[in-house]
C-alpha atoms as a printed R data frame, in Angstrom:
   type eleno elety resid chain resno      x        y      z
1  ATOM     1    CA   MET     A     1 44.613 -125.242 36.656
2  ATOM     2    CA   THR     A     2 42.443 -127.846 38.826
3  ATOM     3    CA   SER     A     3 41.051 -125.159 41.827
4  ATOM     4    CA   PRO     A     4 39.298 -121.198 41.308
5  ATOM     5    CA   ARG     A     5 41.333 -118.698 41.500
6  ATOM     6    CA   LEU     A     6 40.516 -114.466 43.494
7  ATOM     7    CA   PHE     A     7 41.175 -111.795 42.082
8  ATOM     8    CA   THR     A     8 39.912 -108.106 42.029
9  ATOM     9    CA   LEU     A     9 38.761 -105.126 39.855
10 ATOM    10    CA   GLU     A    10 41.321 -102.128 41.108
11 ATOM    11    CA   ARG     A    11 40.768  -99.275 39.293
12 ATOM    12    CA   ASP     A    12 42.844  -96.118 38.950
13 ATOM    13    CA   THR     A    13 41.419  -94.234 36.775
14 ATOM    14    CA   ASP     A    14 36.888  -94.287 36.074
15 ATOM    15    CA   VAL     A    15 36.711  -94.049 32.306
16 ATOM    16    CA   SER     A    16 33.263  -94.553 32.002
17 ATOM    17    CA   GLY     A    17 32.424  -92.407 35.149
18 ATOM    18    CA   VAL     A    18 29.807  -95.365 36.549
19 ATOM    19    CA   SER     A    19 32.669  -96.960 38.543
20 ATOM    20    CA   GLY     A    20 34.513  -95.392 40.753
21 ATOM    21    CA   THR     A    21 37.637  -95.868 41.595
22 ATOM    22    CA   GLY     A    22 39.936  -98.540 43.715
23 ATOM    23    CA   THR     A    23 38.872 -101.869 44.595
24 ATOM    24    CA   VAL     A    24 35.188 -102.164 42.311
25 ATOM    25    CA   ALA     A    25 34.446 -105.550 41.900
26 ATOM    26    CA   ASP     A    26 35.597 -109.050 43.333
27 ATOM    27    CA   GLY     A    27 36.240 -111.973 40.709
28 ATOM    28    CA   VAL     A    28 36.848 -115.979 40.353
29 ATOM    29    CA   LEU     A    29 38.800 -118.038 37.894
30 ATOM    30    CA   TRP     A    30 37.505 -120.733 37.544
31 ATOM    31    CA   PRO     A    31 39.163 -124.111 36.538
32 ATOM    32    CA   ASP     A    32 37.385 -124.477 32.696
33 ATOM    33    CA   GLY     A    33 38.448 -120.987 32.566
34 ATOM    34    CA   THR     A    34 35.376 -119.001 32.486
35 ATOM    35    CA   VAL     A    35 34.400 -116.345 34.384
36 ATOM    36    CA   SER     A    36 32.684 -114.108 37.251
37 ATOM    37    CA   ILE     A    37 32.743 -110.717 38.645
38 ATOM    38    CA   ARG     A    38 31.059 -109.139 41.210
39 ATOM    39    CA   TRP     A    39 30.630 -105.065 41.199
40 ATOM    40    CA   ARG     A    40 30.742 -103.804 44.852
41 ATOM    41    CA   GLY     A    41 29.347 -100.740 44.803
42 ATOM    42    CA   GLU     A    42 25.282  -99.013 44.602
43 ATOM    43    CA   ARG     A    43 24.327 -100.471 42.015
44 ATOM    44    CA   PRO     A    44 26.563 -103.577 42.368
45 ATOM    45    CA   SER     A    45 26.124 -106.671 39.739
46 ATOM    46    CA   THR     A    46 26.889 -110.259 38.355
47 ATOM    47    CA   VAL     A    47 28.680 -110.648 35.068
48 ATOM    48    CA   PHE     A    48 29.996 -114.167 34.069
49 ATOM    49    CA   TRP     A    49 32.240 -113.976 30.430
50 ATOM    50    CA   GLU     A    50 33.560 -116.739 28.452
51 ATOM    51    CA   SER     A    51 37.700 -116.007 29.407
52 ATOM    52    CA   LEU     A    52 39.942 -114.011 30.882
53 ATOM    53    CA   GLU     A    53 40.830 -113.118 27.767
54 ATOM    54    CA   HIS     A    54 36.952 -111.590 26.558
55 ATOM    55    CA   ALA     A    55 36.711 -109.975 30.284
56 ATOM    56    CA   VAL     A    56 39.954 -108.029 30.561
57 ATOM    57    CA   HIS     A    57 38.759 -106.134 27.022
58 ATOM    58    CA   VAL     A    58 36.544 -105.288 28.529
59 ATOM    59    CA   HIS     A    59 37.126 -104.660 31.500
60 ATOM    60    CA   GLY     A    60 40.515 -103.059 31.251
61 ATOM    61    CA   HIS     A    61 39.964  -99.915 29.686
62 ATOM    62    CA   GLN     A    62 43.733 -100.670 28.420
63 ATOM    63    CA   GLY     A    63 45.554 -100.842 31.161
64 ATOM    64    CA   ALA     A    64 43.816  -98.473 33.860
65 ATOM    65    CA   THR     A    65 41.996 -101.621 35.544
66 ATOM    66    CA   ARG     A    66 44.375 -103.816 37.557
67 ATOM    67    CA   PHE     A    67 43.060 -107.601 37.341
68 ATOM    68    CA   VAL     A    68 44.861 -107.916 40.830
69 ATOM    69    CA   TRP     A    69 45.362 -111.686 42.174
70 ATOM    70    CA   ALA     A    70 45.036 -113.144 45.529
71 ATOM    71    CA   ASP     A    71 46.313 -116.431 45.127
72 ATOM    72    CA   THR     A    72 48.911 -118.043 43.635
73 ATOM    73    CA   PRO     A    73 48.443 -120.811 40.533
74 ATOM    74    CA   LYS     A    74 48.704 -124.420 42.462
75 ATOM    75    CA   GLU     A    75 50.359 -126.988 39.931
76 ATOM    76    CA   SER     A    76 48.046 -130.571 40.534
C-alpha cells in the first residue's frame, strides 16, 4: 500500500454505552500499517494504533462495530 486509506467506524450496537450507534469515528490506515482514529460525539478524541488488527480487536466489539472503507486500495 502506497497511499493512506480512509474508513469510518459504523456501530450497530453500542456495547459500552458511550459512543452511540451509526458513524462513531473516522479513521486512516497509513502506508506503514499504523492507524489513526478520530472519535466523533460530545467528547471527541484521537487514538493511534500500531496496526489495523489491534484497532479492530479493541473497537470491533466482536462485529458490533464495522470498519467501512471509503475507497479501494490502489495498486502501485
